[in-house]
Structure formats: structure tokens, C-alpha cells
DRENTOR-612514 format. One record per residue (C-alpha): residue in three letters; x, y, z. Coordinates in pm, whole numbers, plus 32768, in hexadecimal, padded with zeros to 4 digits. Example, Ala and Ser with C-alpha at 12.3 -4.5 7.8 and 13.67 -1.06 7.14 Angstrom:
2
 rest   xx   yy   zz
  ALA 84CE 7E3E 830C
  SER 8557 7F96 82CA
! end
This chain:
682
 rest   xx   yy   zz
  MET C6A1 C6E9 A99A
  GLU C602 C7EB A8B5
  CYS C649 C7B2 A746
  ARG C6BA C8FA A6A7
  ASN C756 C955 A55D
  PRO C8C3 C8E9 A585
  THR C944 C9C9 A46E
  LEU C8DB CAF9 A531
  GLN C93B CA9C A692
  SER CAAC CAE3 A659
  SER CA5B CC4B A603
  ASN C98E CC98 A73A
  SER CABB CCF4 A80C
  SER CB3A CDE9 A708
  ASN CA0F CED1 A726
  GLN CA6D CF59 A87C
  SER CBCA CFB5 A80E
  ALA CB36 D05E A6DC
  GLU CA57 D12C A7BB
  ASP CB7F D19A A88F
  ASP CC52 D1F5 A762
  ASP CC3A D36E A737
  GLN CD88 D3AF A68C
  PRO CD58 D403 A519
  ALA CEB4 D38E A4B2
  THR CE91 D243 A568
  ARG CD36 D20E A4DC
  ARG CDB5 D24B A37A
  ILE CED4 D157 A3A3
  GLN CDE9 D04C A428
  ARG CCFF D07E A304
  LEU CE1D D056 A20D
  GLN CE89 CF1A A2C1
  LEU CD2D CE89 A290
  HIS CD4B CEC9 A119
  LEU CEA4 CE27 A10A
  ASN CE57 CD09 A1FA
  PRO CCE8 CCB0 A1D9
  LEU CC41 CBD4 A2D9
  VAL CC6C CA63 A285
  VAL CB5A C979 A2F9
  PRO CBE9 C81E A34A
  ARG CB4C C6FD A28D
  GLU CAEF C654 A3D3
  ASN CA23 C788 A42D
  VAL C962 C770 A2E8
  LEU C912 C604 A32E
  GLU C8B0 C663 A48F
  LEU C7CC C76C A3FD
  LEU C70F C66D A32C
  SER C6F9 C573 A447
  CYS C68D C67E A53D
  ALA C57D C701 A458
  ALA C4F6 C5A3 A42C
  LYS C4DB C573 A5A4
  ALA C454 C6CC A5F9
  LYS C2F3 C697 A578
  LEU C1F3 C770 A623
  SER C0B8 C6DE A6B5
  VAL BF9A C787 A602
  ASN BE2A C775 A662
  THR BD93 C780 A506
  GLN BC32 C7C0 A584
  GLN BCA0 C8EA A657
  LEU BD69 C979 A538
  SER BC49 C949 A446
  ASP BB56 C9F3 A535
  TYR BC3E CB1E A54E
  MET BC6D CB2D A3D6
  ARG BAFF CB14 A374
  GLY BA72 CBEA A48C
  LYS B906 CC37 A4C9
  HIS B887 CBE7 A36A
  ARG B8E0 CA77 A375
  ASP B775 CA08 A3A4
  ILE B6EE CAA2 A264
  GLN B80F CA13 A19C
  GLU B7C2 C8BB A22A
  ARG B656 C8E6 A1C3
  ILE B6C6 C92E A05F
  PHE B7B2 C805 A051
  ASP B6AA C71C A0E6
  TYR B5A1 C790 9FEF
  TYR B671 C74D 9EB9
  LYS B6EF C606 9F4B
  SER B585 C598 9F73
  ARG B53A C5EE 9E07
  PRO B616 C51B 9D22
  ASP B559 C5A5 9BF7
  LEU B5E3 C6FF 9C48
  GLN B74E C691 9C61
  THR B824 C6F3 9B37
  PRO B8A0 C5BB 9A7F
  VAL BA00 C59D 99F7
  GLU B990 C598 988E
  ILE B882 C692 9833
  SER B83A C763 9700
  MET B82D C8DD 9708
  ASP B6B4 C8EB 96D8
  GLU B676 C7E2 97E4
  HIS B762 C892 98D5
  ARG B6AC C9DD 98A7
  GLU B55A C942 98EF
  LEU B5E6 C880 9A17
  CYS B673 C9C0 9AAF
  MET B51F CA65 9A93
  ARG B479 C93B 9B3B
  GLN B583 C93C 9C4A
  LEU B53D CAAA 9C94
  LEU B3C4 CA78 9C8F
  GLY B3E8 C952 9D7D
  LEU B4BD CA1B 9E6F
  VAL B3BC CB33 9E7F
  ARG B26E CA82 9E5D
  GLU B2B2 C92D 9EF8
  ALA B3CD C95D 9FF0
  GLY B333 CAA8 A05A
  ILE B479 CB6B A04D
  ARG B43B CCCA 9FC7
  PRO B58B CD6C 9F7D
  PHE B4F8 CEB7 9F05
  GLY B484 CF14 A061
  TYR B5EA CF04 A0DB
  VAL B67E CFE2 9FCA
  ALA B61F D123 A07F
  ASP B5C8 D0B0 A1DF
  ASP B6DD CFB5 A22C
  PRO B7F5 CFB7 A126
  ALA B8CD CEC9 A1F2
  MET B7B8 CDC5 A1E5
  TYR B790 CDFA A06F
  PHE B903 CDBF A02F
  ALA B8F7 CC84 A106
  VAL B7D8 CC04 A02D
  ALA B899 CC62 9EF3
  GLU B9CE CBA4 9F6B
  ALA B905 CA69 9FAF
  VAL B844 CA7D 9E68
  GLY B985 CAB9 9DA5
  SER BA1A C983 9E44
  VAL B8F8 C8B4 9DC0
  ASP B926 C939 9C5D
  MET B9F5 CA68 9C00
  SER B902 CABC 9AE8
  LEU B7E4 CAB9 9BE2
  GLY B8A2 CBAB 9CC0
  ILE B8D5 CC9B 9B9D
  LYS B76A CC80 9B2E
  MET B6ED CCC9 9C8C
  GLY B7D7 CDF4 9CA0
  VAL B755 CE81 9B57
  GLN B5EB CE5D 9BC7
  TYR B604 CEE5 9D27
  SER B746 CFA9 9D52
  LEU B75A D04F 9BFA
  TRP B5FB D065 9B68
  GLY B549 D069 9CB7
  GLY B659 D137 9D5F
  SER B644 D243 9C52
  VAL B4CE D26A 9C93
  LEU B504 D27E 9E0B
  ASN B632 D363 9E08
  LEU B5F9 D442 9CDA
  GLY B47E D452 9CDC
  THR B384 D4EB 9DCD
  LYS B24E D473 9E86
  LYS B178 D45F 9D4D
  HIS B26D D36A 9CAF
  ARG B28A D293 9DE5
  ASP B110 D284 9E07
  LYS B0E9 D21B 9C9D
  TYR B205 D124 9C70
  TYR B275 D09C 9DC4
  GLU B189 CF73 9DE3
  GLY B1BB CF03 9C7B
  ILE B335 CF10 9C9B
  ASP B328 CE58 9DE7
  ASN B251 CD35 9D6D
  LEU B2F8 CD22 9C15
  GLU B1C5 CD90 9B50
  TYR B290 CEBD 9ADC
  THR B3D8 CE25 9A6C
  GLY B4C7 CF2F 99FA
  CYS B617 CFA0 9973
  PHE B71A D0A9 99BD
  ALA B768 D14E 986F
  MET B897 D229 98A6
  THR B9BA D19D 97DA
  GLU B9C4 D1F1 9668
  LEU BA8F D158 9552
  HIS BB7A D285 954E
  HIS BB5E D2F3 96B9
  GLY BB8B D227 97F6
  SER BC39 D2CD 991A
  ASN BC15 D42A 9884
  VAL BAA5 D44A 98DC
  GLN BA9F D5C0 989D
  GLY BAF3 D573 9731
  LEU B9B9 D4A1 96F4
  GLN B90E D4F5 95AC
  THR B7AA D472 95DF
  VAL B6BF D59C 95F3
  ALA B572 D5DE 96A0
  THR B4CD D712 9609
  PHE B3A2 D7AD 96BA
  ASP B26C D7ED 95E4
  PRO B19A D8F9 9694
  LEU B073 D8BF 95A8
  THR B03B D757 961B
  ASP B0E4 D76B 9773
  GLU B1CD D64F 9712
  PHE B33D D5FF 96E9
  ILE B3B3 D573 959C
  ILE B4CB D475 95C9
  ASP B5B4 D456 949D
  THR B6F1 D398 9443
  PRO B79A D491 9355
  ASN B8A3 D3A4 92C9
  ASP B92C D243 92E3
  GLY BA29 D2AB 93EC
  ALA B909 D30E 94D3
  ILE B869 D1B3 94D4
  LYS B848 D137 963A
  TRP B92B D006 9648
  TRP B95F CED8 972F
  ILE B81F CF2B 97EB
  GLY B7C7 CE12 98DE
  ASN B65E CD91 98D0
  ALA B626 CE40 9782
  ALA B63D CD1C 968E
  VAL B523 CC47 971F
  HIS B482 CCA1 986A
  GLY B487 CE1A 989C
  LYS B342 CEE1 9883
  PHE B3CB D035 98ED
  ALA B516 D0E8 98D6
  THR B5AE D206 9997
  VAL B643 D2C6 9872
  PHE B753 D3C7 98A8
  ALA B73D D4DD 97A6
  LYS B787 D64D 9775
  LEU B657 D71B 97D3
  MET B613 D81A 96BF
  LEU B522 D93C 96F8
  PRO B49C DA15 95DB
  THR B508 DB81 95E1
  HIS B4AB DCB7 9520
  ASP B60D DD14 94B5
  THR B6D8 DCAE 9387
  LYS B746 DB67 9428
  GLY B5E4 DAE3 943D
  VAL B62F D9FB 9564
  SER B6EE DA0B 96AA
  ASP B7B8 D8E3 972C
  MET B76D D8B4 98A0
  GLY B859 D78D 98CA
  VAL B82A D617 98FA
  HIS B6E9 D5AC 99AD
  ALA B63C D45E 99E5
  PHE B4EA D3FF 994C
  ILE B405 D2D2 9975
  VAL B3BF D244 981B
  PRO B2D6 D119 97E1
  ILE B374 D02E 96E1
  ARG B27F CF09 96D7
  ASP B106 CEE4 96F5
  LEU B0A6 CE77 9856
  LYS AFA5 CD7B 97D7
  THR B031 CCF4 968F
  HIS B1A3 CD34 96D8
  GLN B1C8 CDB1 9572
  THR B2C5 CEC3 9528
  LEU B21C D018 952C
  PRO B215 D101 93FC
  GLY B353 D1CA 93C9
  ILE B421 D0D5 949A
  GLU B524 CFFA 93F1
  ILE B5C1 CEE2 94BF
  HIS B6F2 CE1E 9453
  ASP B76B CCE4 9509
  CYS B8E0 CCFC 955E
  GLY B8ED CB80 9548
  HIS B9CF CA7B 95E0
  LYS BAE8 CAEF 96C7
  VAL BC18 CA41 975D
  GLY BB5F CA3D 98AA
  LEU BA28 CAB8 9962
  ASN B946 CA33 984E
  GLY B820 CA2D 993E
  VAL B817 CBA8 991B
  ASP B75E CC1C 97E2
  ASN B834 CD42 9771
  GLY B7A4 CE0D 9657
  ALA B7BC CF53 9596
  LEU B6AC D05E 9589
  ARG B664 D160 947E
  PHE B557 D26A 949C
  ARG B4A8 D30A 9372
  SER B3D4 D431 93E7
  VAL B349 D374 9513
  ARG B256 D44F 95D4
  ILE B230 D434 974E
  PRO B165 D508 9846
  ARG B217 D62C 98EE
  ASP B1DD D57F 9A3D
  ASP B2CA D466 99D4
  LEU B3F4 D54C 9A04
  LEU B49D D4DA 9B47
  ASN B495 D635 9BDB
  ARG B53E D62E 9D2D
  PHE B659 D713 9CBB
  GLY B5B4 D7C4 9B97
  ASP B450 D7F8 9B1B
  VAL B392 D88F 99F7
  SER B245 D940 9A2A
  ARG B117 D92B 9944
  ASP B180 DA6B 9895
  GLY B2E3 D9EB 985A
  LYS B397 DAA1 9972
  TYR B4BB D9EB 9A12
  SER B4F6 D9E8 9B8B
  SER B5F5 D941 9C6C
  PRO B669 D955 9DD5
  LEU B7CE D94F 9D4D
  PRO B866 DA7B 9C9A
  SER B92C D9E0 9B7A
  ILE B937 D8C2 9A83
  ASN BA73 D838 9B24
  LYS B9D9 D833 9C80
  ARG B89B D78D 9C01
  PHE B968 D68B 9B48
  ALA BA3E D643 9C7B
  ALA B907 D61C 9D53
  THR B867 D531 9C57
  LEU B994 D44C 9C3F
  GLY B9CC D466 9DB4
  GLU B87F D3BC 9DF2
  LEU B8EF D298 9D1A
  VAL BA26 D24A 9DE5
  GLY B977 D112 9E6A
  GLY B9D3 D067 9D23
  ARG BB43 D094 9D6E
  VAL BB11 D012 9ECF
  ALA BA59 CEE1 9E4B
  LEU BB6B CE90 9D4D
  ALA BC7F CEA8 9E50
  TYR BBC1 CDDA 9F50
  SER BB45 CCCE 9E62
  SER BC99 CCA1 9DBD
  VAL BD21 CC36 9F11
  GLY BC18 CB26 9F0F
  VAL BC9B CAB1 9DBD
  LEU BDFE CAAF 9E46
  LYS BD8F C9E1 9F73
  VAL BCF7 C8D7 9E93
  ALA BE22 C8C9 9DA7
  SER BF27 C8BC 9EBC
  THR BE5E C7B2 9F75
  ILE BE54 C6D0 9E44
  ALA BFC5 C702 9DF6
  ILE C03C C6CE 9F5C
  ARG BF63 C59E 9F9B
  TYR BFDB C505 9E58
  SER C145 C54F 9EB6
  LEU C115 C4A3 A005
  LEU C087 C36E 9F5D
  ARG C171 C357 9E32
  HIS C2B8 C29D 9E77
  GLN C3EB C2A9 9D98
  PHE C552 C22B 9DC7
  GLY C602 C22A 9F18
  PRO C738 C1A3 9FC8
  LEU C7D8 C068 9F38
  LYS C719 BF29 9F90
  GLN C61D BFED A05D
  PRO C4AF C048 A01C
  GLU C466 C16B 9F34
  VAL C41E C2B7 9FD9
  SER C303 C3AF 9FAF
  ILE C354 C4B1 9EA5
  LEU C302 C5BE 9FA4
  ASP C439 C54E A060
  TYR C50E C5D5 9F43
  GLN C58F C732 9F83
  SER C542 C7A1 9E20
  HIS C3D4 C741 9E4B
  GLN C3C0 C7ED 9F9C
  HIS C456 C923 9EFD
  LYS C330 C926 9E08
  LEU C210 C8DC 9EF2
  MET C262 C943 A058
  PRO C28E CABA A016
  MET C14E CAA4 9F48
  LEU C098 CA09 A06D
  ALA C120 CB1C A14E
  SER C0A9 CC21 A055
  THR BF50 CB82 A04E
  TYR BF34 CBB2 A1C5
  ALA BFBB CD15 A1AB
  PHE BEC0 CD6D A09A
  HIS BDA6 CCD1 A161
  PHE BDD7 CDBA A287
  SER BE1D CEF0 A1B5
  THR BCE5 CEC4 A0DC
  LEU BC19 CE77 A214
  TYR BC90 CFC7 A29A
  LEU BC2E D068 A14F
  VAL BACE CFDA A171
  GLU BAB7 D064 A2D4
  LYS BB26 D1BE A260
  TYR BA31 D1B0 A13E
  SER B915 D159 A22D
  GLU B97C D27C A30A
  MET B97F D362 A1DB
  LYS B81E D2FE A175
  LYS B79C D34B A2D3
  SER B85D D486 A329
  HIS B8A3 D52A A1D6
  ASP B9CF D5C6 A281
  GLU BAAB D66E A179
  GLU BBEF D5EF A211
  VAL BB6F D489 A218
  VAL BAF1 D4B0 A0B2
  GLY BC4E D51D A043
  ASP BCF0 D3FB A0F9
  VAL BC04 D2FC A05E
  HIS BC36 D387 9EFF
  ALA BDB0 D376 9F14
  LEU BDBB D227 9FC9
  SER BCBE D17F 9EE5
  ALA BD72 D1F5 9DAB
  GLY BEC1 D173 9E24
  LEU BE49 D02A 9EB9
  LYS BD68 CFD7 9D93
  ALA BE84 D005 9C9C
  TYR BF95 CF65 9D6E
  VAL BED3 CE37 9DEE
  THR BE2E CDE1 9CA2
  SER BF7C CDFD 9BED
  TYR C026 CD1E 9CF0
  THR BF07 CC24 9CDA
  ALA BF20 CC0F 9B5F
  LYS C095 CBC1 9B73
  SER C062 CACA 9C8F
  LEU BF60 CA00 9BCF
  SER C068 C9AA 9ACE
  ILE C15A C943 9BE1
  CYS C051 C868 9C85
  ARG C003 C7C3 9B39
  GLU C175 C77C 9AF8
  SER C19D C6F5 9C5B
  CYS C09F C5E4 9C0C
  GLY C157 C56E 9AD7
  GLY C07B C4D8 99C9
  HIS BF55 C4C4 9ABA
  GLY BF52 C63F 9AC2
  ARG BEDB C63A 9959
  SER BDAE C562 99AA
  SER BC5A C601 9977
  GLU BBFA C585 9AD0
  ASN BCDD C68F 9B62
  ASN BC15 C7AF 9AD5
  GLN BC7E C890 9BF3
  PHE BDCD C8BA 9B42
  SER BD1E C979 9A2A
  THR BDF8 CA8E 99A2
  SER BCBF CB5D 9964
  TRP BCF9 CC0D 9AAE
  LYS BE03 CCEC 9A13
  LEU BD97 CE56 9A13
  SER BE19 CF79 994C
  GLN BE3C D0E3 99B6
  VAL BF0A D081 9AE9
  ALA BFFA D1A3 9AC4
  GLY BEDF D29A 9A90
  ASP BE32 D23A 9BD3
  LEU BF72 D245 9C9D
  LEU BFD4 D39A 9C19
  LYS BE8B D453 9C29
  GLN BED0 D4EA 9D7E
  TYR C01F D56A 9D00
  GLN BFA1 D5D8 9BAC
  GLN BE96 D6B1 9C4E
  LYS BFAA D783 9CE7
  PHE C013 D7EF 9B8B
  GLN BEBE D863 9B1A
  GLY BE78 D9CF 9B5B
  GLY BFAE DA0D 9C2E
  THR C121 DA4A 9C21
  LEU C232 D94C 9C55
  ALA C28D DA04 9D91
  VAL C143 D986 9E20
  THR C19B D824 9DB5
  TRP C2F5 D843 9E4F
  ASN C263 D8B7 9F9A
  TYR C167 D79A 9F96
  LEU C274 D696 9F5A
  ARG C368 D72C A051
  GLU C273 D761 A16E
  SER C1D0 D60A A151
  MET C303 D557 A1D7
  ASN C3EB D668 A24C
  SER C453 D5AB A385
  TYR C4F0 D496 A2B5
  LEU C5D3 D56E A1DE
  SER C6F2 D576 A2D7
  GLN C834 D4B8 A299
  PRO C846 D348 A2FF
  ASN C8CB D2FF A459
  PRO CA23 D25C A426
  VAL C9F8 D195 A569
  THR C8A4 D0F9 A527
  ALA C90F D0B9 A3BE
  ARG C9E9 CFA0 A447
  TRP C8F8 CF02 A53D
  GLU C8AE CDA0 A4CE
  SER C81D CCE2 A5F4
  GLU C6E2 CC1A A5BC
  ASP C628 CCE0 A6C5
  HIS C67D CE25 A614
  LEU C624 CDA9 A4B7
  ARG C4D9 CD1F A533
  ASP C486 CE5E A5EC
  PRO C352 CEF9 A541
  ASN C3DE D054 A582
  PHE C514 D006 A4B5
  GLN C446 CF69 A39E
  LEU C353 D08A A383
  ASP C46A D18C A397
  ALA C520 D0DB A27B
  PHE C3E9 D0DF A1A0
  ARG C3A6 D24D A1E7
  TYR C50F D2B3 A1B8
  ARG C50F D216 A05E
  THR C3D3 D2D7 A008
  SER C466 D41C A08B
  ARG C59B D3F7 9FAF
  LEU C4C1 D3B4 9E80
  LEU C3E8 D4E1 9ED4
  HIS C518 D5BE 9EED
  SER C5BB D547 9DAC
  VAL C47F D552 9CDA
  ALA C42F D6B3 9D50
  VAL C588 D727 9CE3
  ARG C55E D683 9B8E
  LEU C404 D717 9B5D
  ARG C47D D877 9BA4
  LYS C5A2 D846 9AB9
  HIS C4DC D7C1 9990
  SER C3B8 D8B2 99B7
  LYS C492 D9D4 9947
  ASN C4B2 D944 97E7
  LEU C392 D84E 97C9
  GLY C277 D8ED 988E
  SER C1A9 D842 999D
  PHE C120 D722 98CE
  GLY C26A D6E7 981B
  ALA C323 D6DA 9966
  TRP C220 D5ED 99F7
  ASN C23E D508 98C9
  ARG C3BC D510 98D0
  CYS C3B5 D4A0 9A3F
  LEU C296 D3AA 9A1C
  ASN C358 D26E 9A74
  HIS C3F5 D31F 9B9B
  LEU C29D D392 9C11
  LEU C213 D232 9BEF
  THR C32B D1A8 9CC9
  LEU C2E7 D2BA 9DC5
  ALA C173 D26C 9DD1
  GLU C1B2 D0F7 9DFD
  SER C2A9 D13F 9F16
  HIS C1AA D216 9FC9
  ILE C098 D10F 9FAA
  GLU C183 D003 A030
  SER C1C3 D0DF A161
  VAL C04D D0FE A19C
  ILE C01D CF86 A175
  LEU C133 CF38 A26D
  ALA C0B0 D032 A36D
  ARG BF57 CF90 A364
  PHE BFEC CE33 A379
  ILE C0BC CE8F A4AB
  GLN BF8D CF25 A558
  SER BEBB CDF2 A508
  VAL BFC6 CD0E A599
  GLN BFD5 CDD7 A6DA
  SER BE58 CDDA A6F8
  CYS BE30 CC60 A6DA
  PRO BDAD CBDB A829
  ASP BE17 CA6F A802
  PRO BF8A CA38 A857
  SER BFC4 C91A A762
  SER BF1C C9D6 A646
  ARG BFDC CB11 A69D
  ALA C127 CA54 A692
  ALA C0D2 C9C1 A53E
  LEU C06A CB13 A4B4
  LYS C1A7 CBB3 A53E
  LEU C277 CAB1 A484
  VAL C1B9 CAEF A340
  CYS C1CF CC68 A36D
  ASP C348 CC57 A3A0
  LEU C36D CB8D A263
  TYR C29B CC87 A1A1
  ALA C368 CDAF A21E
  LEU C4C5 CD1B A1FB
  ASP C47E CC80 A0A8
  ARG C413 CDD6 A027
  ILE C54A CE78 A0BA
  TRP C62D CD71 A022
  ASN C589 CD95 9ECC
  ASP C5EC CF03 9ECD
  ILE C732 CEE0 9F8C
  GLY C7ED CFA7 9E83
  THR C72E D0E1 9EE1
  TYR C78F D0BD A04D
  ARG C8FB D06F 9FFE
  ASN C91D D193 9F0C
  VAL C8D4 D28D A020
  ASP C98B D1CC A133
  TYR C846 D18C A1ED
  MET C8C9 D02B A223
  ALA CA2F CFB0 A23C
  PRO CA94 CE77 A178
  ASN CA88 CD98 A2AA
  LYS C925 CE09 A2F9
  ALA C8B4 CDC8 A194
  LYS C93F CC66 A1A7
  ALA C895 CC30 A2F6
  ILE C748 CC99 A260
  HIS C777 CBA0 A143
  LYS C7C4 CA83 A232
  LEU C6A7 CADA A31A
  THR C5B3 CAE9 A1F6
  GLU C616 C987 A193
  TYR C5F0 C916 A2FA
  LEU C495 C9AF A318
  SER C42A C90D A1D0
  PHE C483 C7BA A265
  GLN C3B9 C809 A39C
  VAL C28B C881 A2D6
  ARG C2A1 C744 A203
  ASN C27F C67B A345
  ILE C12C C718 A38E
  ALA C0BF C74C A224
  LYS BFA8 C64B A246
  GLU BF15 C6FE A373
  LEU BF38 C851 A2CE
  VAL BE74 C7F0 A195
  ASP BD79 C729 A261
  ALA BD32 C868 A325
  PHE BCA4 C902 A1E7
  ASP BB8B C805 A21F
  LEU BB2C C7F1 A0B1
  PRO BA26 C6F6 A03A
  ASP BAC4 C5B3 9FC5
  GLU BA0B C5C9 9E7A
  VAL BABF C711 9E33
  THR BC1D C68A 9E6D
  ARG BC11 C544 9DAD
  ALA BD5C C48F 9DC6
  PRO BE11 C494 9C74
  ILE BE72 C328 9C8B
  GLY BD38 C278 9C19
  MET BCB1 C23E 9D78
  GLN BB46 C291 9DC4
  SER BB9E C396 9EC6
  THR BCB5 C42C 9F8F
  ALA BC1B C389 A0C2
  GLU BC60 C235 A028
  ALA BDBA C2A9 9FC5
  TYR BE05 C31B A127
  SER BD8C C1D3 A1B2
  GLN BE89 C11A A0DA
  TYR BF99 C215 A12F
  THR BF69 C1FB A2A8
  GLN BF68 C07F A295
  ASN C0AD C07B A1D1
  VAL C179 C173 A29A
  GLY C0CA C186 A3E9
  PHE C087 C2FA A3CB
! end
């Protein structure tokens, strides 16, 4: 006999009568009765639920699931893992000083490129999906190494490829590729981070010498937290306002922010060049293998050819030219070419979440505490409270994996086609996913650490580092909405919000609001409709508020007054996108056992999100009380089922054992699993 959720079976027969009920008065009376006489779940059904979940373990082929997860780039990741495994001297020890860690990271990167023969720079433009696969594997070896590689190839190297022209690629490509030309990405200033258009560093053209003069006009314009700057960088891509001399009273004309290649250290002696001041940002709470520094420029002269001139150029006689008509369009094009950084952060943060959740779940399977009287202690993952912490997180990890994989695919398509619609999609999706996934990862690391008790504070478990927290989350999520306020009326914003999800603004169906069968709640159409309906209501309400407040506060004041509301809206939209990609990935999985496991995880992800925001659905009568209770019970049931295959699910990540050291003093998780399987016959 099939084992199904007993708390939901009793409601299956009620759905047909609900469908046939088309009398408004009768429907209203029945709804009131549900409020006055809520569904009572017998205690024996609850016990049956727990027993049933324990017996209903899926059979999962871990190898098949892992192959589907890792896809076509598995081989190069295995090469990376095998290389570092064969080089114990390049493995990051538990205890290491900041200076030693920085030098080790440089040796690790040199070894990857010059010994292992893996050249990430070639993939940046030609095969972005391969580059991100390399970045994920390298970040799993050492998070600092992953960041350092990203600075060298994606940021410094990527700026030369994407913002420069043929002359820059001919001059710098080989040196960047083989690490002779190590470099930095000098955008952020002490007083300006996300607001790039407000940068204060200036690059003034001198027509007499055919040079640009790079200056830091005040302390607030010092380039800050620049990776590779403190120790290893020899060049920097410096973002500065391009100033051209004029013959009017102003004297100069501001042409907007441009990018310039500025040498900062001598290629032979590695000494700091004249006019360059470098400050070491020092020890951090994490990522100490990355040598962050601050840069100050005092009348540093560079050749005119070192302007990265894809979107704007200056001739020998000081005339400016650009294929784009305005400062704003040039600025948008410049930043648009740097969207790969967002993609990399979103994608690599999922790798961090995989490692952290693997350690926490494996520990929770091995750690036993309390249990029935005079019986053996049970695994702490058998406790509902622990499942409530870790199983939705595991489901989210899978959801984020498929959504960021889709983002990488869209980014690769954008780089090949340059289609404007694809470019817009990638910009919006990368902004939302980067902010949402990194924020979720930062919070989850703390949960994983707490789930391991005192062992979570051990230095051995460096993957729990809180250094992954990123700021500017709200700014990234809201950029696509904020742009609608700039240069337009609120009527335009209202139309944008209304048209984007117009089909979901209708009133809830009073019949489907009461459906509570397991088949219905696990139907992907219901789940996706619920997510999108929530977003549509938020879109509608925030548009009304914006129009109201704009009358007295203006566009920016209205935006700021509704900021929390807008943030909730943006998160809701991103969650809808994540679920849609997860559902499609489940349906595309060719292996039946893997597809069944992914369907279970996807259902948990969807219903847990719905339950966490159940108040929104109840406030608008999208769900009747009995349906809300059914969702809660089913979510608990699915958590039990996911717990039963948690080992297989984390094993499918196929992470190197050195990366996921067991936090219990054992040499490896392989040894820990051996003991676990012997004890409980897993």
C-alpha cells in the first residue's frame, strides 16, 4: 500500500463538493463554519504521519543525481580537485597567519595556471560557463583563492577584455593569462561604493604631453578594499571621471566615469611607482588570503592609450568621441559589461552554501543526543526542530543551484548574441539573484555553525566564516525598480508594475482557496501560481503607495518611504523566478529516482516559502484556514522525507572530502561515514 500523508487524505473527498458548490450563500456559510469549527487532526494521525514518513524513504541513485547536478563541466572540476589533493603544500592549513595565507593563495593560483595547465582567463570571454565551473571548484578548495582568481581574471582581466579594444587585448592578454601582469579592480572609494557615478577620482587629459593625469582629490576618493592591491598587484583598472580641457570659463568638461589602466608597481623590482600610495587594509574576519589594500594617486601620468576606450575615446588633439550619445548611456554600457561579477558572486555563493550545509547535515546525522527511555540515543537530525533549521536550507541550496546555473547559461547567451532583450534579462536576474542568494547564504552560515554546537566554532570548520556577508543587498534588488523613477513619471512606473503581472491581479477563487489535498498542494502549477499571486499583490499595493507619496515627497522621497515594501516585493519576485527554474529542472531530469528526489526537495522549498508568508495569503483569502493548516502539516511531512535522504542529497554535491572536514575531530567525513554506517546500518 502506498504511504501518503494521512493528515491530508481526509480532505481529498471534500474537493469535489467544493468544485460543485456554486451558490454564494452556501459557500459563505461553509467558510464561516470552517472558522468556527476548524479541522482537528487526530493524534493517531500525527503518529501515523511520523511513522509513514520514516518508512517512505526514496531510493536515490547518488551518482545519477550528482551527474545531473554537475553537468558537462564535471571533468575540469575533478582535475582541479585532483591537482590540489596531489599537492599537500598547496592545501590551506587550519592555522595560518595573514601574510602566509596571502603568499599561499598566490602560489595556489600560480600552480593552477602554470602546473595544472588550467587557464581560466581563456574561458572568461569564450566559455563563461566553464569559467564559473572552475571558479566554483577553486572556491571550494579555499574561498580566498576563489576571490583572488576572480579579481585577477574576471575583474581586472575582464575589464581589459570588455571595456578595452584590440590594442589593449594585444598588449595585456598574455600577461594577464600567465599571471605576469597581476592586477586590481579599483572602483570602490572610501565615500562611494554602489553609487559609481559619484566617484571623485579624476583623470584629466593633458594635450601637451598626450597623457592623462590621475588624481585623488581628497581622502574620501581613496580607492578602498581593492583586492590584490596590498601585495601582489602590478596594474589597476582605475575608474575615474574623465576631464577634458575647454576654452570657456569652466576650464574643464566632465565626460563621466571611464576606466583607465594604471601601473602601480615596477614590473621588475615590484616597488611602488612614483605618485602611487598603497595602504594595506590589514587583517579581516575572513578571506585573509586576499590582500585588500587602498590606493591613492598623486598626479600619476599614464599614456592616452591606457584609456579603456570601447565606449568613449579621446583623440590626440583632445576631442572626445563615443558611439553612445550621452553620459548616462555610456555609464550604463560600461557597468553592463561588468555584470559577470554579479553572476560570479551569485554562483560561487551557492558553492559556499553547499559546503556549509554538507558539514552541518553530516554532523547532525552523526551526532546523537537523548532518545526514548532506556533506548539508544537518536541522531539530532531526527528532531523536528533540527529538521526545521536544515531541511528547508538544503532545499534552498538545490533551488539556488539550478537558478544560478540558469543565470550562467543566460549570461553565456548574452556574451555570444548581445541581444538587447537577453542583456536586460541578465542584468535584472543577476542583480536579484546576487543580492538574494548571498544574503541567504550569510544567514545560513550562522545557522550551520549553531547546528554543530561547540564544534561549529572550531577553526577547522573555516567554511562557516561569516566573511561571506555582503552589503548593498537592497540596492542591487531595487535597481531595476529605481530606474523606472529616473527621467520618467510615476505613471510610467505604475504601468510597468501593473502590466508585468496583470493576469494575477484578479480576486482569489473561493473554491480553490479551500483545496487541501496532497496532490493539489504538491502540484507545481499551484505552487508557482501562489508565488506569483503574492508578487502581484505586492506590486499592486506598492504602486498605489508610490503614487500617493509622490504627491508630497517627490519621486525619491516616495521611493525611500516605500523602501521596505519594495525590498519585500523584489524578494518575492526573485523567489518566483527561483521556483520556476527549480520546477523546470525537476521535470527535465532524465533519471526517475533523481527526479523523484528533486521533486520532493522542490515541494519542500515551495511549501516552506508559502508557509513562511502564510499571513499574506490569509489576509486576502487566497487560502482558507483549513488549507493553511494542511500546508503546515505537509511541510513537516516533507521535511521528514527529505531528512531520510539527506545523506544522498549532500553526497550528490560531490565535494572533496578535504573541503568538508567533519567537525568532530575525525580525519575526514569518509571516516565519519564509515563509523556511522557500521553503527546504524545505513
